[in-house]
N, C-alpha and C positions, 0 to 999 in steps of 0.2 A: 564813705569813710568819715569819721568824726573830725570836726575842725580842731585845730590846735588851740584855738582861742575860745574863751568863754563867749557864748553867743550874746551879742549886743542887741540885735533885733530879732524878734520871733517871727516865724513863718507859719502860715496855715498848713494843715495836713502834713505835719512833720513829727518825727520822733525826737525826744530829748532825754538825755541822761541828766538828771537834776540832782544836785547835792548841796548840803549845808552842814556846817559844823559849829560846835559850841565856841563861844568867845574864849580865847586863850586856851583852846583845846579842852575846856572844862566839860564835864559830863552834862548832857541834856536829858538823860534818862537815869534816874537813881534807883528805881525799884520797879518791880513788875507792873504796878498800877500805872506808872508813867507810860510805859510802852502800850499798855491796854488803852489808855486815854487817847494816845496819838492814833492808834488803829481805829478807835471810835470816830475820830475826825474824818477818816477816809469814808466811813459810812455816812457821816453827816453831810459831806459835800459831794460825794460821788454816787450815792445810791440812786436808784431810779425814781424813788418817791421822795419828794422834798421833806426835810425834817423841820419840825416846828420847835422853837425854844420854849423854855418853861413859862415865859411871859406871853406866849402866843404869837411871837414874831417868826416868820419863816427865815431859815438860814439860807445863804446863797447856795445855788444848786448848779453843778457843772457836769452832771451825768452825760448829757448829750454832746458836750463839747470837748471833754478831756477823758481819756481812758488810761487807767493805771495798769501797766503791764507787768511790772515787777517792783519790789521794794526790799530794802534791808535797813532796819533801825539798829544802829550801833550805839554804844554808851555815849559817845561824844560827837557823833555825826550820823547822817542818814543819806541813803541813796534811793532815788526813785527813777523808774523808766516809764515815760508817759508818751502818749500820742495826743497831739493837739489838733483838733479839727479846725478850729478857727482862732484868730487872735482877738483879744489878749487873754484867753481863758486860762492858759497855763499860769500867767502872772497872777490872775485873780485867785486861782486855786492855791498857789503857794502863799500868797498874802494871807488868805483865810486860814490855812493850816498853821503857818508860823505865828501869826498874831494870836490865834486861839490858844495854841499850845504855850506860847510865852506867858500869856495871861494866867493860864492854869498853873504853870510851873512857878512863876513868881509869887502867886498867891499862896500856893501850897507850902513853899519853902521860905516864905517871908523874905524875899529878896527883891532888889530893884535893879534897873539897868538892863542893857541888851543881853539876851540869852545866846544869840548867835554871833559868830565872828563878823559876819557881813551879810548883805543880801544874798539869797541863794544864788548858785551858779548853775547854768544850763548849757549843755553842748548838744548841738543839733547833729543828728545822724541821718544822712540821706542815701545810705547804701544798705539795701535789705540784707546783704550778706553779713553785715555787722550786728544785726539785731540780736541773734542768739548769743553772740560773743559778749555783748554788753550785759545781757541778763546773767550769763555765767559769771562774769566779773562781779556783778552785784551779789549773786548768791554765794560766791566764794569769799566774801569779805570777812566773815567771822572765822576765827582759827578753827573752831569746832563746827564747821558749817553743816555737817551732816545732821546734827541734832539741835541746831540753833532754832530758837522758838520765834524770833521776830523777823523772819524773812519769808518772802512769798514762795520760797522753794517748797515749803510744806504743802502748799496748795497745788503746785505743779506735780507733786507726787500723788496727792490724795484723790484728785478729781472732784472734790467738793469745795468750791470756792465761794466767797461772799460776792454779792452782785457788784460791789465796787471794784473788784479785781477782774481783769480780762487776761486769761492765760492763752486763749485760743490762737492769737496771732503768732506767738512764739511756738507753741506746741504744734501748730500746723506746719511748721518747717521740719518736723520730725515724723517718723512713722508711728511712734508711740510715746507714751510718757516714760517708758523704760529707756527708750533711746535717748531722750533728753537727759535722764539721770546719768546715763553712761557718758554723755557729752560733757556734763558738768564735772564729773569725776575725772575725765581724761584731760586734765589741765596740764599735765607734764609735757605732753606732745606739743602744746600750744603755748608754752611758757613765754616765748618771745612776743607773741601777739598780746598776751595778757599784760606783759610789761609795758608794751606800747600803749595799750588802753589805759593803764594806770597813769602813765605819763601824760597822755592827751586829755583824759577825762577828769581824773581826780586831782592830780598834781599834789598828792600828799607826801 
């Protein structure tokens, strides 16, 4: 079961629900190109082949140490569900993602100052029975979640996912992709559990 408190110390071989939001609830994604850039950062840091910058320098590479299982990018916040093989690679990944995106956003929109409200928050989940419920919570974040473009739910449906995303762990808990889709849609039956997850994990 998820801890009620934001994780202070990270643990190897553990699952984490990670979230970050814009300072003062401001938007951190203003147009489609912004979402696309952030998704590109997943490829930069989590693909199996290390990416090289325009000046020939290799970017940090976390493919072997961190697995991204689910995500949802909202206009003023984001949710990730990750598996960390070893410490402190979750922290390194989040620092790379947030720093790179902040630099891009501030340069593009000619702004200064922090983009995020605070350092990202992460809640460790040590109960396998909660894994699918957390991904459902993440995938149901958008009001029009069935057609939302910036969520990993699209890859859970399609069966064609980028190498930086790993859906196998969660889908392996179901008999088929269709069963997972039914599970996500069947949130009315589990409204109390979803409310508890919202209180414990997101605290919005």
